[in-house]
C-alpha positions as CSV (number, residue, x, y, z in Angstrom):
1,X,-24.4,38.7,-41.8
2,X,-26.3,40.6,-39.2
3,X,-25.1,40.6,-35.5
4,X,-28.4,38.9,-34.5
5,X,-27.9,36.1,-37.0
6,X,-24.2,35.8,-36.0
7,X,-25.2,35.4,-32.4
8,X,-27.9,32.8,-33.3
9,X,-25.4,30.8,-35.4
10,X,-22.8,30.8,-32.6
11,X,-25.5,29.6,-30.2
12,X,-26.6,26.9,-32.5
13,X,-23.0,25.7,-33.1
14,X,-22.4,25.8,-29.3
15,X,-25.5,23.7,-28.8
16,X,-24.4,21.1,-31.4
17,X,-21.0,20.9,-29.9
18,X,-22.5,20.4,-26.4
19,X,-24.8,17.7,-27.7
20,X,-21.9,15.9,-29.5
21,X,-19.8,16.1,-26.3
22,X,-22.6,14.7,-24.1
23,X,-23.2,11.9,-26.6
24,X,-19.6,10.8,-26.5
25,X,-18.6,8.7,-23.5
26,X,-16.1,10.2,-21.1
27,X,-12.6,8.9,-21.7
28,X,-12.1,6.1,-19.2
29,X,-8.8,6.0,-17.2
30,X,-7.9,2.4,-16.2
31,X,-5.1,0.0,-15.5
32,X,-3.9,0.0,-19.1
33,X,-3.2,3.8,-18.9
34,X,-0.9,3.2,-15.9
35,X,0.7,0.2,-17.6
36,X,1.5,2.2,-20.7
37,X,3.3,4.8,-18.5
38,X,5.2,2.0,-16.8
39,X,6.2,0.5,-20.1
40,X,7.4,3.8,-21.4
41,X,9.4,4.4,-18.2
42,X,11.1,1.0,-18.5
43,X,12.6,2.0,-21.8
44,X,14.4,4.9,-20.3
45,X,17.2,5.2,-17.6
46,X,15.8,5.6,-14.1
47,X,15.7,9.3,-13.1
48,X,15.9,9.8,-9.3
49,X,14.0,12.6,-7.7
50,X,15.8,15.9,-7.8
51,X,13.2,18.0,-6.2
52,X,13.8,18.4,-2.5
53,X,11.3,19.5,0.2
54,X,11.9,22.8,2.0
55,X,14.8,22.6,4.5
56,X,12.4,23.5,7.4
57,X,10.4,20.3,6.7
58,X,13.5,18.1,6.5
59,X,14.7,19.6,9.8
60,X,11.6,18.6,11.7
61,X,11.9,16.2,14.6
62,X,9.7,13.1,14.8
63,X,7.3,14.7,17.2
64,X,7.2,18.0,15.2
65,X,6.3,16.0,12.1
66,X,3.5,14.2,14.0
67,X,2.2,17.6,15.1
68,X,1.2,18.3,11.4
69,X,-2.3,16.8,10.9
70,X,-4.7,16.8,8.1
71,X,-8.0,18.7,8.8
72,X,-10.7,16.0,8.7
73,X,-13.3,18.5,7.6
74,X,-11.2,19.0,4.4
75,X,-11.3,15.3,3.5
76,X,-11.8,14.5,-0.2
77,X,-15.5,13.5,-0.7
78,X,-16.5,14.7,2.8
79,X,-19.4,16.6,1.3
80,X,-20.4,14.0,-1.2
81,X,-22.8,11.2,-0.7
82,X,-20.2,8.4,-0.9
83,X,-19.0,5.9,1.7
84,X,-15.3,6.5,1.4
85,X,-13.1,9.6,2.2
86,X,-9.4,10.4,1.5
87,X,-7.0,12.3,3.8
88,X,-3.4,13.1,3.0
89,X,-0.1,12.9,4.8
90,X,2.3,15.8,4.9
91,X,6.0,15.7,3.9
92,X,8.6,15.9,6.6
93,X,11.3,14.1,8.6
94,X,11.1,10.5,7.4
95,X,8.7,11.1,4.5
96,X,10.6,13.4,2.2
97,X,9.8,12.0,-1.3
98,X,6.6,13.6,-2.7
99,X,4.0,11.6,-4.5
100,X,1.4,12.8,-7.0
101,X,-2.2,12.0,-6.3
102,X,-5.1,12.2,-8.8
103,X,-8.9,11.8,-8.6
104,X,-10.6,9.8,-11.4
105,X,-14.2,10.6,-12.2
106,X,-16.4,10.1,-15.3
107,X,-15.4,13.6,-16.3
108,X,-11.7,12.8,-16.4
109,X,-8.6,12.9,-14.2
110,X,-8.0,15.7,-11.8
111,X,-4.7,16.4,-10.1
112,X,-5.1,16.9,-6.3
113,X,-3.0,19.9,-5.4
114,X,-1.4,20.4,-2.0
115,X,-3.0,23.2,0.0
116,X,-1.5,24.3,3.3
117,X,-5.0,25.3,4.4
118,X,-5.9,21.5,4.5
119,X,-3.4,21.0,7.4
120,X,-3.1,22.0,11.0
121,X,0.6,22.6,11.8
122,X,0.2,22.5,15.5
123,X,3.0,24.3,17.4
124,X,5.3,24.3,14.5
125,X,6.5,27.7,13.2
126,X,6.6,27.1,9.4
127,X,6.0,29.1,6.2
128,X,3.8,26.9,4.0
129,X,2.6,29.9,2.0
130,X,6.0,29.8,0.3
131,X,6.0,26.1,-0.7
132,X,3.6,26.0,-3.7
133,X,2.2,22.6,-4.8
134,X,4.4,20.6,-2.5
135,X,2.8,17.2,-3.1
136,X,2.0,14.7,-0.4
137,X,3.8,11.9,1.4
138,X,0.9,9.6,0.9
139,X,-2.8,9.2,1.8
140,X,-5.2,7.2,3.9
141,X,-8.7,5.8,3.2
142,X,-11.6,6.2,5.6
143,X,-14.7,4.1,5.7
144,X,-17.5,3.4,8.3
145,X,-15.7,0.1,9.2
146,X,-16.8,-0.4,12.8
147,X,-19.9,1.9,13.0
148,X,-22.1,3.8,10.7
149,X,-21.6,6.9,12.8
150,X,-17.9,7.3,12.0
151,X,-15.5,6.7,9.1
152,X,-12.5,4.8,10.5
153,X,-9.1,4.4,8.9
154,X,-9.3,1.6,6.4
155,X,-6.1,1.7,4.5
156,X,-2.9,3.6,4.2
157,X,-0.4,4.1,1.3
158,X,2.7,5.8,2.7
159,X,6.4,5.5,2.0
160,X,8.2,3.6,-0.8
161,X,5.7,1.0,-2.0
162,X,4.3,0.3,1.5
163,X,0.6,-0.1,2.2
164,X,-1.6,-1.7,4.9
165,X,-5.2,-2.1,5.7
166,X,-7.6,-3.0,8.6
167,X,-10.6,-5.2,9.0
168,X,-13.3,-4.4,11.6
169,X,-12.0,-4.2,15.1
170,X,-8.3,-4.4,14.1
171,X,-5.3,-2.2,14.9
172,X,-2.5,-1.4,12.5
173,X,0.4,-3.9,12.6
174,X,2.2,-5.5,9.6
175,X,2.4,-3.9,6.2
176,X,2.6,-5.0,2.6
177,X,4.7,-3.6,-0.3
178,X,4.3,-3.4,-4.0
179,X,7.6,-5.1,-4.8
180,X,10.8,-6.3,-3.0
181,X,14.1,-6.3,-4.9
182,X,17.3,-8.0,-3.6
183,X,16.1,-8.3,0.0
184,X,18.4,-11.3,-0.1
185,X,21.4,-11.4,-2.5
186,X,22.7,-8.7,-4.7
187,X,24.5,-5.6,-3.5
188,X,21.9,-4.4,-1.1
189,X,18.1,-4.1,-1.1
190,X,16.4,-1.7,-3.5
191,X,13.1,-0.1,-2.4
192,X,10.8,0.7,-5.3
193,X,8.4,3.5,-4.6
194,X,4.9,4.4,-5.8
195,X,5.4,7.8,-7.4
196,X,1.9,8.6,-8.5
197,X,-1.6,7.4,-7.5
198,X,-5.0,7.6,-9.2
199,X,-8.0,7.1,-6.9
200,X,-11.4,6.4,-8.6
201,X,-14.2,8.3,-7.0
202,X,-16.7,5.8,-5.7
203,X,-20.5,5.8,-6.3
204,X,-22.9,6.5,-3.5
205,X,-23.6,2.7,-3.0
206,X,-20.0,1.6,-3.6
207,X,-18.8,-1.3,-1.6
208,X,-15.1,-1.1,-2.7
209,X,-12.6,1.5,-3.7
210,X,-10.2,1.3,-6.6
211,X,-6.7,2.8,-6.6
212,X,-4.1,2.7,-9.4
213,X,-0.4,3.3,-8.7
214,X,2.8,3.8,-10.7
215,X,5.9,2.1,-9.4
216,X,9.5,3.2,-10.0
217,X,12.9,2.1,-9.0
218,X,16.4,2.0,-10.6
219,X,15.7,-1.6,-11.9
220,X,12.0,-1.8,-12.2
221,X,8.9,0.0,-13.4
222,X,5.3,-1.1,-12.8
223,X,1.6,-0.6,-12.8
224,X,-0.7,-1.6,-9.9
225,X,-4.4,-1.8,-9.3
226,X,-5.9,-2.2,-5.8
227,X,-9.5,-3.0,-5.3
228,X,-10.2,-2.5,-1.5
229,X,-13.2,-4.4,-0.1
230,X,-13.8,-3.4,3.6
231,X,-15.4,-5.7,6.1
232,X,-14.8,-8.0,9.0
233,X,-12.0,-9.3,6.8
234,X,-10.8,-6.5,4.5
235,X,-9.8,-7.9,1.2
236,X,-7.5,-6.3,-1.3
237,X,-7.5,-7.6,-4.9
238,X,-4.1,-6.6,-6.5
239,X,-3.2,-6.6,-10.1
240,X,0.4,-5.9,-11.2
241,X,2.4,-5.5,-14.4
242,X,6.1,-5.1,-13.8
243,X,8.9,-4.4,-16.2
244,X,12.6,-4.9,-15.3
245,X,15.2,-2.5,-16.5
246,X,18.1,-4.7,-15.4
247,X,18.9,-8.0,-13.8
248,X,18.0,-8.6,-10.2
249,X,19.1,-11.3,-7.7
250,X,15.8,-11.6,-5.9
251,X,12.4,-10.5,-7.3
252,X,10.0,-10.5,-4.4
253,X,6.3,-10.6,-5.3
254,X,3.6,-9.7,-2.8
255,X,6.0,-8.9,0.0
256,X,4.8,-8.6,3.6
257,X,6.8,-6.8,6.3
258,X,6.3,-7.2,10.0
259,X,7.9,-7.1,13.5
260,X,8.9,-9.8,15.9
261,X,10.7,-8.7,19.1
262,X,10.0,-11.6,21.5
263,X,7.4,-14.2,22.2
264,X,6.5,-17.7,23.6
265,X,9.5,-19.4,21.9
266,X,11.9,-16.6,22.7
267,X,10.9,-14.8,25.9
268,X,12.4,-11.5,27.1
269,X,14.5,-11.5,30.3
270,X,13.4,-8.1,31.6
271,X,10.2,-6.9,29.9
272,X,7.0,-7.5,31.9
273,X,5.1,-8.3,28.7
274,X,4.9,-12.0,27.8
275,X,5.1,-11.3,24.0
276,X,5.7,-8.3,21.7
277,X,5.2,-8.9,18.0
278,X,2.9,-8.0,15.0
279,X,3.2,-11.5,13.7
280,X,4.2,-14.8,15.3
281,X,4.7,-17.1,12.3
282,X,4.9,-17.6,8.6
283,X,2.2,-20.0,7.2
284,X,2.5,-21.5,3.7
285,X,0.1,-23.6,1.6
286,X,1.6,-25.4,-1.4
287,X,-0.3,-26.4,-4.5
288,X,0.4,-30.1,-3.5
289,X,-1.7,-29.7,-0.4
290,X,1.1,-29.3,2.1
291,X,0.8,-26.7,4.9
292,X,3.9,-25.3,6.6
293,X,4.2,-23.3,9.8
294,X,7.4,-21.5,10.7
295,X,7.5,-19.6,14.1
296,X,9.2,-16.3,13.8
297,X,12.5,-15.4,15.5
298,X,14.4,-12.3,16.6
299,X,17.8,-13.8,15.4
300,X,21.2,-12.7,16.5
301,X,22.3,-12.6,12.8
302,X,20.3,-12.3,9.5
303,X,18.5,-15.5,8.8
304,X,17.0,-16.6,5.4
305,X,14.7,-19.5,5.0
306,X,13.2,-20.7,1.7
307,X,10.3,-23.1,0.9
308,X,10.4,-24.2,-2.8
309,X,7.4,-25.6,-4.5
310,X,5.9,-26.2,-8.0
311,X,2.8,-24.3,-7.2
312,X,1.7,-21.8,-4.4
313,X,-1.7,-21.8,-2.9
314,X,-1.0,-19.1,-0.4
315,X,1.3,-17.6,2.3
316,X,1.0,-15.1,5.1
317,X,2.5,-13.6,8.2
318,X,0.0,-14.5,10.8
319,X,-0.8,-13.2,14.3
320,X,-2.4,-16.3,15.6
321,X,-2.5,-15.5,19.4
322,X,-5.5,-13.3,19.9
323,X,-5.6,-13.2,23.7
324,X,-4.8,-10.0,25.6
325,X,-3.1,-12.0,28.4
326,X,-0.5,-13.1,25.8
327,X,0.7,-9.4,25.5
328,X,-0.7,-7.4,28.4
329,X,-0.2,-4.1,26.6
330,X,-3.4,-2.1,26.5
331,X,-1.8,0.7,24.5
332,X,-0.2,-1.4,21.7
333,X,-3.1,-4.0,21.6
334,X,-1.0,-6.6,19.8
335,X,-3.8,-9.1,20.0
336,X,-5.8,-6.9,17.6
337,X,-3.2,-6.6,14.9
338,X,-4.1,-8.3,11.7
339,X,-2.7,-11.3,9.9
340,X,-2.2,-10.9,6.2
341,X,-2.9,-13.9,3.9
342,X,-1.8,-13.8,0.3
343,X,-3.6,-15.9,-2.3
344,X,-2.4,-16.0,-6.0
345,X,-5.1,-15.3,-8.6
346,X,-4.2,-17.7,-11.3
347,X,-1.0,-19.8,-11.4
348,X,2.3,-18.3,-10.4
349,X,4.2,-21.4,-11.5
350,X,7.2,-22.8,-9.7
351,X,9.2,-20.8,-7.2
352,X,9.8,-20.3,-3.5
353,X,8.4,-18.5,-0.5
354,X,11.3,-16.7,1.2
355,X,11.4,-15.6,4.8
356,X,14.1,-13.1,5.8
357,X,14.5,-12.2,9.5
358,X,16.8,-9.6,11.1
359,X,17.7,-8.8,14.6
360,X,15.9,-5.9,16.3
361,X,16.8,-4.3,19.7
362,X,13.2,-3.1,20.3
363,X,9.6,-3.1,18.9
364,X,10.0,0.0,16.7
365,X,11.8,-1.7,13.8
366,X,10.3,-4.1,11.2
367,X,12.6,-7.0,11.0
368,X,10.5,-9.7,9.2
369,X,10.0,-9.9,5.4
370,X,8.2,-12.7,3.5
371,X,7.6,-12.8,-0.3
372,X,7.3,-15.1,-3.3
373,X,10.2,-15.5,-5.7
374,X,9.3,-16.9,-9.1
375,X,11.6,-19.5,-10.7
376,X,11.5,-17.7,-14.0
377,X,11.3,-14.0,-15.0
378,X,10.6,-12.6,-18.4
379,X,13.5,-10.9,-20.4
380,X,14.5,-7.4,-19.5
381,X,11.9,-5.0,-20.8
382,X,9.1,-7.6,-21.2
383,X,6.1,-7.4,-18.8
384,X,5.4,-9.8,-15.9
385,X,1.7,-9.9,-15.2
386,X,0.3,-11.3,-12.0
387,X,-2.5,-10.9,-9.6
388,X,-3.2,-11.8,-6.0
389,X,-5.5,-11.2,-3.1
390,X,-4.5,-10.0,0.4
391,X,-6.9,-10.9,3.3
392,X,-6.4,-8.7,6.4
393,X,-7.7,-11.0,9.0
394,X,-8.5,-10.8,12.8
395,X,-9.9,-13.5,15.0
396,X,-11.3,-15.4,12.1
397,X,-8.3,-16.2,9.9
398,X,-6.8,-18.7,7.4
399,X,-6.1,-22.1,9.0
400,X,-5.0,-25.5,7.7
401,X,-7.9,-27.9,6.9
402,X,-6.9,-30.2,9.9
403,X,-5.6,-29.5,13.4
404,X,-2.8,-27.0,14.1
405,X,-0.2,-26.8,16.8
């Protein structure tokens, strides 16, 4: 075989291989891939994180950690013609557990590596060149929510299984979580964490963003899908498949976490502000048509309240008072903080909405939790599939069909 013929043969074979590759659809990554990971994890004993961040990051003060900022010009998709962008949070101080973040495109899945050049370390004297692929604490999603000229923060995934979102004109307030375990009952609350994320790169005309997440904890493993639809009322469609490794006392679905310091029904003796809270009440709609409103409290001792029902239509921690005069705090802007209304997709069966309230000495602590507890759970190792919708609402929000007090 001559060299010329050999070169032509190699070129022809390469062309055939390329044609075959292009004719084969790219392998899709979807919810089932994450669910398969969760199912496999559930069969094994939980393995806590052993990798620790550099000591110099763990030693940062709160203000020093805040001085580390992601460089906006390095945002993922900044140079692409898509409406969404991602920016990342740095490990340090209170966020010491790294998460893995991946980008999903038609070409496949790409791990997003930590790069120190993506961050401005402010006045901190650190040595990031020694850290390698450190991972991230979490990420935030940006979108032109309030104006076409600027991409505002739309949603954040940061810490344990916490996430939150904004509608147009809103300020961050309450948060949601992937799962709550033994908030009430048991031997202490367990905080599952999202250990890995897959974010699907949106198309140029996309009106929503899809995020997959893998959840881990000593007694649970799960797969989550979030479809985020920004707008005046930002809507998150959530799909979950959770496996239990062991028995739990309280399995809290679609948990919401908020802060109530004081308000109309519990005024402060010294503070000049009339009210300080991210939410002022729990609202519940039963499948039987009953609507329940429970004003929030800052109790002297832990307080648990449950509302049992055969079917749930929705529940939420609501910020109903939208007047500045109710708060008189131009920096905190409590009147702009969202309500979060949870609607089951499909039937969740019988169970209860549980409200857990703790005492807080100030406004820096979340002390309110609300979630759904199903009456029945599948056997250990079997999947529990459920879906729901979270509406992050502002001035226009969920109300009972009749009058309200």
